[in-house]
TORKOL-4160 file (C-alpha; in steps of 0.2 Angstrom, whole numbers, padded with zeros to 4 digits, m for minus):
279
<pt num="1" X="m0490" Y="0401" Z="m0015"/>
<pt num="2" X="m0490" Y="0383" Z="m0020"/>
<pt num="3" X="m0505" Y="0372" Z="m0021"/>
<pt num="4" X="m0500" Y="0362" Z="m0005"/>
<pt num="5" X="m0494" Y="0377" Z="0005"/>
<pt num="6" X="m0511" Y="0380" Z="0014"/>
<pt num="7" X="m0511" Y="0362" Z="0020"/>
<pt num="8" X="m0493" Y="0364" Z="0026"/>
<pt num="9" X="m0498" Y="0380" Z="0035"/>
<pt num="10" X="m0513" Y="0372" Z="0043"/>
<pt num="11" X="m0503" Y="0357" Z="0049"/>
<pt num="12" X="m0490" Y="0368" Z="0057"/>
<pt num="13" X="m0504" Y="0379" Z="0065"/>
<pt num="14" X="m0512" Y="0363" Z="0072"/>
<pt num="15" X="m0496" Y="0357" Z="0080"/>
<pt num="16" X="m0492" Y="0374" Z="0088"/>
<pt num="17" X="m0510" Y="0376" Z="0094"/>
<pt num="18" X="m0510" Y="0359" Z="0103"/>
<pt num="19" X="m0494" Y="0364" Z="0112"/>
<pt num="20" X="m0502" Y="0381" Z="0117"/>
<pt num="21" X="m0518" Y="0373" Z="0122"/>
<pt num="22" X="m0509" Y="0361" Z="0134"/>
<pt num="23" X="m0500" Y="0376" Z="0142"/>
<pt num="24" X="m0517" Y="0385" Z="0144"/>
<pt num="25" X="m0525" Y="0370" Z="0152"/>
<pt num="26" X="m0510" Y="0368" Z="0164"/>
<pt num="27" X="m0510" Y="0386" Z="0169"/>
<pt num="28" X="m0529" Y="0384" Z="0173"/>
<pt num="29" X="m0526" Y="0371" Z="0186"/>
<pt num="30" X="m0529" Y="0380" Z="0203"/>
<pt num="31" X="m0537" Y="0395" Z="0195"/>
<pt num="32" X="m0532" Y="0409" Z="0182"/>
<pt num="33" X="m0522" Y="0424" Z="0187"/>
<pt num="34" X="m0528" Y="0441" Z="0180"/>
<pt num="35" X="m0512" Y="0450" Z="0175"/>
<pt num="36" X="m0519" Y="0466" Z="0168"/>
<pt num="37" X="m0534" Y="0475" Z="0160"/>
<pt num="38" X="m0535" Y="0483" Z="0143"/>
<pt num="39" X="m0550" Y="0493" Z="0136"/>
<pt num="40" X="m0560" Y="0493" Z="0153"/>
<pt num="41" X="m0559" Y="0485" Z="0170"/>
<pt num="42" X="m0568" Y="0470" Z="0163"/>
<pt num="43" X="m0557" Y="0467" Z="0148"/>
<pt num="44" X="m0544" Y="0456" Z="0156"/>
<pt num="45" X="m0527" Y="0448" Z="0152"/>
<pt num="46" X="m0521" Y="0433" Z="0161"/>
<pt num="47" X="m0503" Y="0427" Z="0163"/>
<pt num="48" X="m0509" Y="0412" Z="0153"/>
<pt num="49" X="m0513" Y="0423" Z="0138"/>
<pt num="50" X="m0496" Y="0430" Z="0138"/>
<pt num="51" X="m0487" Y="0414" Z="0140"/>
<pt num="52" X="m0498" Y="0406" Z="0126"/>
<pt num="53" X="m0494" Y="0420" Z="0114"/>
<pt num="54" X="m0476" Y="0419" Z="0118"/>
<pt num="55" X="m0475" Y="0401" Z="0114"/>
<pt num="56" X="m0485" Y="0402" Z="0098"/>
<pt num="57" X="m0474" Y="0416" Z="0091"/>
<pt num="58" X="m0458" Y="0407" Z="0096"/>
<pt num="59" X="m0464" Y="0391" Z="0088"/>
<pt num="60" X="m0470" Y="0399" Z="0072"/>
<pt num="61" X="m0455" Y="0409" Z="0069"/>
<pt num="62" X="m0443" Y="0394" Z="0073"/>
<pt num="63" X="m0452" Y="0385" Z="0059"/>
<pt num="64" X="m0454" Y="0400" Z="0047"/>
<pt num="65" X="m0443" Y="0414" Z="0052"/>
<pt num="66" X="m0447" Y="0425" Z="0037"/>
<pt num="67" X="m0466" Y="0426" Z="0041"/>
<pt num="68" X="m0475" Y="0440" Z="0049"/>
<pt num="69" X="m0484" Y="0438" Z="0066"/>
<pt num="70" X="m0498" Y="0449" Z="0074"/>
<pt num="71" X="m0506" Y="0444" Z="0090"/>
<pt num="72" X="m0518" Y="0451" Z="0103"/>
<pt num="73" X="m0505" Y="0453" Z="0117"/>
<pt num="74" X="m0488" Y="0456" Z="0109"/>
<pt num="75" X="m0479" Y="0468" Z="0097"/>
<pt num="76" X="m0481" Y="0464" Z="0078"/>
<pt num="77" X="m0467" Y="0455" Z="0069"/>
<pt num="78" X="m0464" Y="0459" Z="0051"/>
<pt num="79" X="m0456" Y="0447" Z="0039"/>
<pt num="80" X="m0453" Y="0446" Z="0020"/>
<pt num="81" X="m0462" Y="0430" Z="0015"/>
<pt num="82" X="m0479" Y="0436" Z="0012"/>
<pt num="83" X="m0487" Y="0425" Z="0025"/>
<pt num="84" X="m0494" Y="0433" Z="0041"/>
<pt num="85" X="m0500" Y="0424" Z="0056"/>
<pt num="86" X="m0514" Y="0431" Z="0066"/>
<pt num="87" X="m0515" Y="0424" Z="0083"/>
<pt num="88" X="m0526" Y="0425" Z="0098"/>
<pt num="89" X="m0518" Y="0415" Z="0113"/>
<pt num="90" X="m0535" Y="0413" Z="0122"/>
<pt num="91" X="m0551" Y="0419" Z="0114"/>
<pt num="92" X="m0563" Y="0419" Z="0128"/>
<pt num="93" X="m0552" Y="0425" Z="0142"/>
<pt num="94" X="m0567" Y="0429" Z="0154"/>
<pt num="95" X="m0573" Y="0411" Z="0151"/>
<pt num="96" X="m0556" Y="0405" Z="0155"/>
<pt num="97" X="m0555" Y="0415" Z="0171"/>
<pt num="98" X="m0572" Y="0408" Z="0177"/>
<pt num="99" X="m0569" Y="0390" Z="0171"/>
<pt num="100" X="m0582" Y="0390" Z="0158"/>
<pt num="101" X="m0577" Y="0378" Z="0145"/>
<pt num="102" X="m0578" Y="0389" Z="0129"/>
<pt num="103" X="m0561" Y="0397" Z="0126"/>
<pt num="104" X="m0549" Y="0393" Z="0112"/>
<pt num="105" X="m0532" Y="0395" Z="0105"/>
<pt num="106" X="m0535" Y="0403" Z="0087"/>
<pt num="107" X="m0521" Y="0404" Z="0074"/>
<pt num="108" X="m0524" Y="0410" Z="0056"/>
<pt num="109" X="m0512" Y="0411" Z="0042"/>
<pt num="110" X="m0515" Y="0425" Z="0029"/>
<pt num="111" X="m0508" Y="0428" Z="0012"/>
<pt num="112" X="m0512" Y="0445" Z="0003"/>
<pt num="113" X="m0525" Y="0448" Z="0017"/>
<pt num="114" X="m0535" Y="0432" Z="0015"/>
<pt num="115" X="m0534" Y="0418" Z="0027"/>
<pt num="116" X="m0528" Y="0402" Z="0019"/>
<pt num="117" X="m0525" Y="0391" Z="0034"/>
<pt num="118" X="m0534" Y="0390" Z="0051"/>
<pt num="119" X="m0535" Y="0381" Z="0068"/>
<pt num="120" X="m0547" Y="0385" Z="0082"/>
<pt num="121" X="m0544" Y="0373" Z="0096"/>
<pt num="122" X="m0555" Y="0373" Z="0111"/>
<pt num="123" X="m0542" Y="0372" Z="0125"/>
<pt num="124" X="m0555" Y="0367" Z="0138"/>
<pt num="125" X="m0562" Y="0352" Z="0128"/>
<pt num="126" X="m0548" Y="0348" Z="0116"/>
<pt num="127" X="m0560" Y="0350" Z="0101"/>
<pt num="128" X="m0550" Y="0355" Z="0085"/>
<pt num="129" X="m0558" Y="0365" Z="0071"/>
<pt num="130" X="m0546" Y="0365" Z="0056"/>
<pt num="131" X="m0546" Y="0372" Z="0039"/>
<pt num="132" X="m0536" Y="0376" Z="0023"/>
<pt num="133" X="m0542" Y="0386" Z="0009"/>
<pt num="134" X="m0550" Y="0375" Z="m0005"/>
<pt num="135" X="m0548" Y="0360" Z="0006"/>
<pt num="136" X="m0563" Y="0361" Z="0017"/>
<pt num="137" X="m0564" Y="0362" Z="0036"/>
<pt num="138" X="m0565" Y="0348" Z="0049"/>
<pt num="139" X="m0570" Y="0346" Z="0068"/>
<pt num="140" X="m0558" Y="0332" Z="0075"/>
<pt num="141" X="m0555" Y="0326" Z="0058"/>
<pt num="142" X="m0573" Y="0325" Z="0052"/>
<pt num="143" X="m0578" Y="0336" Z="0038"/>
<pt num="144" X="m0589" Y="0351" Z="0043"/>
<pt num="145" X="m0605" Y="0357" Z="0034"/>
<pt num="146" X="m0617" Y="0371" Z="0039"/>
<pt num="147" X="m0635" Y="0367" Z="0042"/>
<pt num="148" X="m0648" Y="0373" Z="0029"/>
<pt num="149" X="m0655" Y="0389" Z="0034"/>
<pt num="150" X="m0673" Y="0389" Z="0041"/>
<pt num="151" X="m0685" Y="0404" Z="0040"/>
<pt num="152" X="m0678" Y="0419" Z="0050"/>
<pt num="153" X="m0690" Y="0416" Z="0064"/>
<pt num="154" X="m0683" Y="0399" Z="0067"/>
<pt num="155" X="m0664" Y="0404" Z="0067"/>
<pt num="156" X="m0653" Y="0402" Z="0082"/>
<pt num="157" X="m0641" Y="0417" Z="0082"/>
<pt num="158" X="m0624" Y="0419" Z="0091"/>
<pt num="159" X="m0618" Y="0436" Z="0096"/>
<pt num="160" X="m0606" Y="0445" Z="0108"/>
<pt num="161" X="m0603" Y="0461" Z="0117"/>
<pt num="162" X="m0589" Y="0473" Z="0119"/>
<pt num="163" X="m0581" Y="0480" Z="0135"/>
<pt num="164" X="m0585" Y="0498" Z="0134"/>
<pt num="165" X="m0601" Y="0503" Z="0143"/>
<pt num="166" X="m0607" Y="0514" Z="0128"/>
<pt num="167" X="m0603" Y="0500" Z="0116"/>
<pt num="168" X="m0612" Y="0487" Z="0126"/>
<pt num="169" X="m0628" Y="0498" Z="0128"/>
<pt num="170" X="m0629" Y="0500" Z="0109"/>
<pt num="171" X="m0626" Y="0482" Z="0106"/>
<pt num="172" X="m0639" Y="0477" Z="0119"/>
<pt num="173" X="m0652" Y="0489" Z="0110"/>
<pt num="174" X="m0649" Y="0480" Z="0094"/>
<pt num="175" X="m0650" Y="0463" Z="0101"/>
<pt num="176" X="m0667" Y="0468" Z="0109"/>
<pt num="177" X="m0673" Y="0472" Z="0092"/>
<pt num="178" X="m0667" Y="0456" Z="0084"/>
<pt num="179" X="m0673" Y="0444" Z="0098"/>
<pt num="180" X="m0692" Y="0444" Z="0094"/>
<pt num="181" X="m0687" Y="0441" Z="0075"/>
<pt num="182" X="m0677" Y="0425" Z="0078"/>
<pt num="183" X="m0679" Y="0408" Z="0087"/>
<pt num="184" X="m0667" Y="0414" Z="0101"/>
<pt num="185" X="m0650" Y="0422" Z="0104"/>
<pt num="186" X="m0634" Y="0415" Z="0113"/>
<pt num="187" X="m0619" Y="0424" Z="0120"/>
<pt num="188" X="m0606" Y="0411" Z="0122"/>
<pt num="189" X="m0590" Y="0422" Z="0124"/>
<pt num="190" X="m0578" Y="0417" Z="0110"/>
<pt num="191" X="m0579" Y="0425" Z="0093"/>
<pt num="192" X="m0568" Y="0411" Z="0086"/>
<pt num="193" X="m0578" Y="0397" Z="0093"/>
<pt num="194" X="m0595" Y="0406" Z="0088"/>
<pt num="195" X="m0589" Y="0405" Z="0069"/>
<pt num="196" X="m0585" Y="0387" Z="0071"/>
<pt num="197" X="m0602" Y="0384" Z="0078"/>
<pt num="198" X="m0610" Y="0391" Z="0063"/>
<pt num="199" X="m0598" Y="0379" Z="0053"/>
<pt num="200" X="m0604" Y="0364" Z="0062"/>
<pt num="201" X="m0622" Y="0368" Z="0061"/>
<pt num="202" X="m0624" Y="0372" Z="0080"/>
<pt num="203" X="m0630" Y="0389" Z="0075"/>
<pt num="204" X="m0639" Y="0398" Z="0060"/>
<pt num="205" X="m0629" Y="0414" Z="0061"/>
<pt num="206" X="m0617" Y="0425" Z="0070"/>
<pt num="207" X="m0616" Y="0444" Z="0072"/>
<pt num="208" X="m0605" Y="0456" Z="0083"/>
<pt num="209" X="m0599" Y="0473" Z="0080"/>
<pt num="210" X="m0581" Y="0476" Z="0085"/>
<pt num="211" X="m0571" Y="0460" Z="0086"/>
<pt num="212" X="m0553" Y="0462" Z="0080"/>
<pt num="213" X="m0544" Y="0452" Z="0066"/>
<pt num="214" X="m0536" Y="0440" Z="0079"/>
<pt num="215" X="m0554" Y="0436" Z="0085"/>
<pt num="216" X="m0561" Y="0431" Z="0068"/>
<pt num="217" X="m0546" Y="0427" Z="0056"/>
<pt num="218" X="m0545" Y="0408" Z="0059"/>
<pt num="219" X="m0564" Y="0405" Z="0063"/>
<pt num="220" X="m0569" Y="0414" Z="0047"/>
<pt num="221" X="m0560" Y="0401" Z="0036"/>
<pt num="222" X="m0567" Y="0387" Z="0046"/>
<pt num="223" X="m0584" Y="0394" Z="0043"/>
<pt num="224" X="m0582" Y="0398" Z="0024"/>
<pt num="225" X="m0574" Y="0381" Z="0020"/>
<pt num="226" X="m0590" Y="0373" Z="0028"/>
<pt num="227" X="m0602" Y="0383" Z="0016"/>
<pt num="228" X="m0605" Y="0399" Z="0026"/>
<pt num="229" X="m0602" Y="0417" Z="0020"/>
<pt num="230" X="m0592" Y="0429" Z="0031"/>
<pt num="231" X="m0592" Y="0448" Z="0030"/>
<pt num="232" X="m0585" Y="0463" Z="0038"/>
<pt num="233" X="m0598" Y="0476" Z="0035"/>
<pt num="234" X="m0600" Y="0494" Z="0041"/>
<pt num="235" X="m0607" Y="0494" Z="0059"/>
<pt num="236" X="m0622" Y="0504" Z="0063"/>
<pt num="237" X="m0616" Y="0507" Z="0080"/>
<pt num="238" X="m0599" Y="0513" Z="0074"/>
<pt num="239" X="m0608" Y="0526" Z="0064"/>
<pt num="240" X="m0619" Y="0531" Z="0079"/>
<pt num="241" X="m0604" Y="0533" Z="0089"/>
<pt num="242" X="m0593" Y="0542" Z="0076"/>
<pt num="243" X="m0581" Y="0528" Z="0075"/>
<pt num="244" X="m0579" Y="0523" Z="0057"/>
<pt num="245" X="m0565" Y="0510" Z="0059"/>
<pt num="246" X="m0576" Y="0497" Z="0068"/>
<pt num="247" X="m0585" Y="0484" Z="0058"/>
<pt num="248" X="m0599" Y="0472" Z="0061"/>
<pt num="249" X="m0593" Y="0454" Z="0059"/>
<pt num="250" X="m0606" Y="0442" Z="0051"/>
<pt num="251" X="m0607" Y="0424" Z="0047"/>
<pt num="252" X="m0621" Y="0413" Z="0041"/>
<pt num="253" X="m0624" Y="0398" Z="0029"/>
<pt num="254" X="m0624" Y="0405" Z="0011"/>
<pt num="255" X="m0642" Y="0400" Z="0007"/>
<pt num="256" X="m0648" Y="0412" Z="0022"/>
<pt num="257" X="m0635" Y="0426" Z="0020"/>
<pt num="258" X="m0646" Y="0439" Z="0011"/>
<pt num="259" X="m0661" Y="0439" Z="0022"/>
<pt num="260" X="m0650" Y="0438" Z="0038"/>
<pt num="261" X="m0641" Y="0453" Z="0033"/>
<pt num="262" X="m0657" Y="0462" Z="0028"/>
<pt num="263" X="m0664" Y="0458" Z="0045"/>
<pt num="264" X="m0648" Y="0464" Z="0054"/>
<pt num="265" X="m0649" Y="0481" Z="0044"/>
<pt num="266" X="m0667" Y="0483" Z="0050"/>
<pt num="267" X="m0661" Y="0480" Z="0068"/>
<pt num="268" X="m0647" Y="0493" Z="0067"/>
<pt num="269" X="m0632" Y="0481" Z="0067"/>
<pt num="270" X="m0627" Y="0486" Z="0049"/>
<pt num="271" X="m0624" Y="0503" Z="0042"/>
<pt num="272" X="m0631" Y="0508" Z="0025"/>
<pt num="273" X="m0614" Y="0509" Z="0016"/>
<pt num="274" X="m0609" Y="0495" Z="0004"/>
<pt num="275" X="m0600" Y="0481" Z="0013"/>
<pt num="276" X="m0581" Y="0482" Z="0014"/>
<pt num="277" X="m0577" Y="0463" Z="0013"/>
<pt num="278" X="m0588" Y="0448" Z="0010"/>
<pt num="279" X="m0582" Y="0430" Z="0007"/>
């Protein structure tokens, strides 16, 4: 990869995300139509999810036909270039269905398993979070930087919940342990945007067990380029349920990472094995 390719991938992702976000907004006029469910009756897919992903895949492969593409709603496409696009056509679909303005088009470009370019575009508000590896991250063109970490008791933490009832019960128990130890907890409904909120200093940390790569690929780079650390660690709930493949996703400003992770271990979010990936 040449030195300027992350910027070129970022710019392509932004052009495509803008087009997809316009489609998503247009389809929201008059209400969103639920087309199907996935892991449970509350894990919904809309027609706009499918149309957005179809558009993103088509535009990316028109521009770069040798790339690979993986997305939430469609089949994987393999190409020989070494670049893999990881896309979520609407991250925060339930918010989209209910008209809550916290849902995003998320597009990340990976090389050798690491995200090198990213766009998370809030389709409801038009806010654009953009990053390229080594070149920083921005919100609507303005450079982002995490806020300095206050003491643990003064930190605002973002989280999310899965769709299976047993997973939700375990996550809720862990949140109940964490809540008295921090300033407060927010559940906004989009992993990608939660990571961007850490990047812009609207939150002091994020933790959730179970998000998929398309949920966090783009947002993780926005966060790390703004001075956060990001990690996929062994999940305490996964071990409890005997599901070794699921990880807990964590992001926090670098200066507050160690004590935040230690607190999450105490509250049962993180298992006791060494972390699998930390940036």
